Steps between C-alpha positions, in 0.01 A plus 500: 500500500670255265323351201426128480779303342455363153481123473536336159394139460609346170342195334680356199304308239602316185503665159691804628215637716531625857275682746608750762262577789569831671394573857571830675612828347673552166680829553839670481644267764374177341474556123849360442386170658242458223750604231753249634243217521383563142858527376585164656198338334597645162859374543356155578304506173156599626335741256130484589459667838184555700520738796215454749433828682208381714709538819655833402430781744672796333668569169686829452684637195798274569265202487358619169854536370576142610211379283653679200843348565340155537314546173811607310690190607268250331378410156128506592299743713502456876150406618382669820217328687308611806530867400302707749295798371738770636801335340306450177428872499873577539588258221236659275616857572865419439436303180639180651164326465562501125848352545414224748233231492259557790251287689301684770427385853140413581314671781555203732877532453543213256622523148235549234489212257623570151224453252 
C-alpha cells in the first residue's frame, strides 16, 4: 500500500511572509519536496514562513529533519500551525518544539487561535 502523496500549497504575502499548507504524508519519499519549497521561498527573499500541518496525515523522522533544515535556512523561526497531538508529542520528545514556533490544531481540526 502506497502512502498518500504530499501536496504543498504556497501562498506568498508581502513583507517577506509566506504560508505553506501540507496535505498528505511528510516522510522519506516526500521530505525533499518541503525542503525544496522552503529553499525556493528563501531564495526569493521570504524569511517568515508558516507551515500549516492541518492536512498532514503522517510525519516520520525524515519529515522532522525537513523541519530542521527549513528552520536553519531562515533568519526567524519557522511557525508550525495545525500541529496534531501525536506530532506535538514527537516534537516535544525530540526537542524540536523548543526550536520551532508551534500552534496546535483544535479538536474540530481547525487551527487554534494564537492568543
